[in-house]
N, C-alpha and C positions, 0 to 999 in steps of 0.2 A: 506088250499090252498097248492097244491103240488108245490114244488120248485125244479128246476133243476139248476145245475151250468151253463149249456150252452144250449141255444135253437137255433137251426138252422132252419130258416124259408125258406123252399125250399129244398126238398130232392132229387133234380135232380143230375146230374153228379158232379157239383161243390160242392154242399152241402154234398153229400154222400162221396166224396173224402176227404173233410175236416174232416168229422167225422172219416173216416178210419185213416187219418194221426194222429189224436188226440187220437185214441182209446186206444192204449197200455199205453200211459202216463196217460190218464184219469183213466184207471182201477187202476193203481198204486197209484193214488192220491185220489181215491174214488169219482171222479167227475161223475155226471150223465149228459148224453146228450140226448136231445129230438130232433127228426127230425119232422117237421111239413110240410106235403106235400099233395096237393090236389088230386094227382093221385096215386092210389095204385100200387106198383110194382107187376108185374105178378109173378106167382109161377114157371113158366117155360119159357124158351126162345123159341119163335116161329119164324123161319126164314121167311122173307118176301122180295119179289122182290123190293118193294118200301120202305124198311127200310131207315130211315135217318141215316147219318153217321157223324163221326167226324174224322178229320185228327190229329193224335197224332204225335208230333215231337219225334225225338230220345231222346231229353231231358225228355219228358214225359214218355217214356218207362223206363228211368232210375229211375224216381220217383216211378212208379208203381212197379219196381223191389224192391226198398227199402221198399215198403209197402207190399211186399210178394204177389202181385196180378198179376204180369205180366205173369207168366206161364199160368194162366187160361185165361187171356185176349188174349194171343197169339194164342190160339186155333182157333180164328176166326178173326185174325188181318191180313190184306193184306199188306205186306211190300212194301214200295216205294223204288225201287232200283235206279231209275233215274228220274230226273226232267228236262223236256225240256221247256225252256222259249223262246217264239218267238213272232214276230209281224206280223200280217197277211199281206201278199203281199209285205214284205220287207225283206232285207237280214239279219238283225240282229237276232242273236239267241245265247242262252247260254245253256249249258248242265251241270247239276250237277249229280254226281254218287256216290253211297255209296262206291264203290270200291276205288275211288279216295280219299274219305274222311276217309277211314279206319274204316268204321262202317258197321254193318250187314245190315242196312237200313237207309235211310235218315229220314224216318218216317213210319207211319202205318195208314191205314184207317180201322176204326172199326165201326160197326153198333152200334148206341146209345143204342138200346135195349139190346144188348149183354154186352156192357160195364156197363150199369146200373145193369144188372143181376149179373155180377161178383162183383160189389161193394156191392150191397144189401146183397148178400149171405155171404160176408166177415165181415159184421157188427155183433158184439156180443150183443145180446139182453140184457145181464146183464149190459152193459155199455150204449148202444144206444137204446132208445125206440122210437116208432113211434106214432104220431097222424096222421092217414091217413085212409081215405081221410079227410082232414081238411084244413082250411085256417085261417090265422090270420086276423081278421077284424079290430082290433085296437091295438095300442101299447102305453103304458103309461110309461113315464120315472119315475123311483123311485130314491131315494138317493143311493141305492145299486144295481141297476139293472133295469129291465123292467118288467112290467106286460102285458102279452099278453092275449087278449080276442079273442077266436076262434069264428068261424061262428055259432057254436052251443051254444055260450055263456059260454063255459068252460073257466076258467081263469088259467093261468100258470105264475108263477114268475121265473125269471132267473137272474143270475149275469151278464151274457154276452149274448147278442142277435146278431146272425149272419144273416144279411139280404142277402139272396141268392135266391131271388124269380124272377130273370130274368130282362131283359132290360126294360120291361114295368112295373116295380115295382110300384104298387099303394101305398105301404107302404112308399117307399122312398119319394113320393110326400106328403103323409100324415104327415111325420116327418119334412117336410119343407127343405129337402135336394135338392138343385138345381142341374140342369144338364146343361152341355154344349153340344149342338147339332150341328153337322156339316153335313148337308145333302149332299149326293153325287149325287142327282137327278138321281138315278138309282134304279132299282128293280132287285133283284136276282131271277132268275128262277132256281129252284132246282128240279132235277129229276135223276133217274137212267136210264142208257142206256146200250145196249149191242152191241159191235162192232163185225164185222165178224172175225177179226184177234185177236189173243191172246194179251192182254195188256202187258204181261211179266213184271209186276211191274213198268210200266212207268206212271208217272204223267205228265200232260201237263198244262202249263199256257200260254194262247194265248191272245194276246192283239189286239183289233180291234178299229176302230175309234168310234164305238158305245159303247164300254165298254169291260172289260176283261172277259175271260172265263177260267174255270179250269175243268180239267177232271182227276179224281183220281181213282186209281185201287181198285176194290172191289173183294171179293171172288166170284167164279162162273163166272169169266170173265165178270162181270158187271163193269161199271164205274159210279162214282158219278159226275154228271154235276152241276156246278155252273156257270150260264150264266147271266152276268150283262148287262142289257139293259135299255134304257129310259123307264119310267113307261108305257106309252101307247103301246110301241112296245112289252114289256114283256107280257102285257095282251093279245095282239094279238097272240103272239107265244103260249101262254098257251091254247088258244082256237082252234088252228089249229088241224086238224085230224092228226093221227100218221104219215102218209106218208109225208104230206106236212111239218110237223115239222122236221122230220128227214132230209128232203131235205135241209131245211134252215140251220140246224145244220151242215150238211155235207159241205155246201158251206162256212160256217164261219170257220169250223175246218180243213177241208181237209180230206185226205185219209190216214193219218199216221197209222190208225188202220183198214183200209179197210172201207167197207160200214157199216153204222149203221143199225142194224137189228130190234131193239125194243126200245121203251121208255115207262117208267112207268108213274105213276101219277106225274103231274107237279104242283108245289107249288110256290107261289110268296111271296117275302119278300122285302118291301121297305128298302132301305139301307141308313144308316147314322152312323156317329161316335158319340157315346153317352158316355160322361164322367161325373161321379158324382163329384160335387164340394166339397163334403166331403166324405171320405171313413171311417173315424173313429170319434167317439164321445166317451165320457165316457160310458162304458158298451155296446158299439155298434160298429160293423164292417159291412161295405157294401162290398160284395164279388161277384165275377163272373160277369155276364152281367149287374147286377145292378150297379156295380162299373165302368165297361168299356165294351162297346159293339162295336166290330170292324167290318170292311168290311171282308166278309168271303174269299175273293179271295186269300189272302196270308196265310190263314190257321193258324193265330196266336192267335185268341181270346181265345179258350178253353185252349190252352197250357199256355198262360199267366195266366189265372185264376187258373189253377192247380198249377203253381209255387207260386202264391199268397197264395193259400190254405195251401201248405206245409210250406211256410215261416211263416204264421200266427200260425200254429200248433206248429212249433219249437219255436217261440217267446214266446207263452203262456207257453209251458212246461219248458222253460229255466228261466222264470221269477219267482221272489219270492214274488212279490206284489199280492194282492188279484185280482181275476178275474175281468176283466173290468176296471182295472187301466188305466187311460188315457195315462200316460207317457209310459206304456208298449205298448199300441196300437199304439201310435205315433212312437215308436221304430220300430214296424213291418212295418209301412207305409214308414218310412225313409229307411229301409232296401230294400224295393221293389221299391222305387221311380225311380231309374235309369233304372231298368228292364222295368217298365211300360212306362217310357218316350221313351226309345229306341224302344220298341216293337210297341207302338201306332204310333210313328213317322215313323217307317219302313213301317208298314201296310198302313198308310195314304198316304205317299209319293209314294209308289209303285202304289197304286190305282189311285192317281191323275196323275202321269206321264203317265200311260198306259191307261188312259181314255180320252186323249186329242188328237184331230185331227190337232192341230196347226202345220204347216209344220216344223218350226224350232225345236219344241219339238219332233216331230216325228223323224226327222233326228238325233237329239241328243240322243234319247233313243236307236235308232238302233246302233249308234256308241258305246253307253254304253253297250248294250248287246254283241256286238262283242268284245269290250275290256274286258268284264267280262269273256268271254270264253278264252281270250288270256292271261290275267294277273292273275297268280296264287294267289297273295295276295288278290286281289279284289274278286276273285271267292271264296276263302276260307271264307272271311268275309260274303259274301252273303249266303254261305252254312251254316255257323254257325248260322246266323239269322234264316234261314229256319228250322234248326234243334232244335231251342230253346236253343241254347248254347251261345247266343250273349254276355251275361255279365259275362260268366265264363272264367277263365284263359284258353288260347289256348294251 
């Protein structure tokens, strides 16, 4: 039976980033890492109008700089130079700018396929091996680790299993790890759109009585749209022909970027806050969306998972105990607890506040947006949260 020190179940962006963060230290210690992933990475990057994207905070750029990857990622990363936050039909608005914050960009929007390609190419095959395409069908706890049975009945033993197989993890359920689910009673419609005018690195977060929407800048003067609506209405919008869809989008968003010219494939995702009730056990860590899956409107989910991945790698490399030691893993979780609580809370409260049509709340949030634009300390706090720097010294 082949034994690896670390098995990462899920070789997506979070799993691959964790492998990269651990790679140099693992090489020095003679650790072997295996990534188990059902979808094989492509050999080359193929641009697509409909490519899904992730918003990387400025803090995530700093992490990828430390990992030696940012220069490559930046080749296809669209900088967010300004964020405009507004409430449809009301006076409240706030504007955050990279210039005011003294950073080159508040964040970046990167196509997932490109980010994945950069990560996979940076992994050293002498340290990180792949089982791909493959899935873990069963996990058995051992005294000194886990035995993984793949869908082809291959068995692998490891000292530490990293569960990074997404928000709908079947293995999390198989292991009896409960989750707290907070439904938002909304569905996200995700699509790429092309405006007539240049976006000039502007991102927009716009709040309506039916739910929030975000428009993020992409290369090629495209924008990534995240439009949260009640489920039935999201399904209706997804079925509209292109012209009627763009007309409704125009009515909700306005003409800040001129008339919308094109929309690509539309995909729907029911929205809920999902939090695993356990993130660590002896010889096991739950990471990424399997640990916490957030509403996408505030763009915090992937950035939090990346900070978790880096903190876990640093904790493992700094520890002297054997891999999988429960006290070491608890130390990682304690280190990240405040960041997780603040980020989940920030994302959840922003979503709830700006998805409510109740008149008093509507008036209050508009005064809040106006105050945010006028009060530098409040504005700086909000900007640091958006940039993924909320728990770092200012």
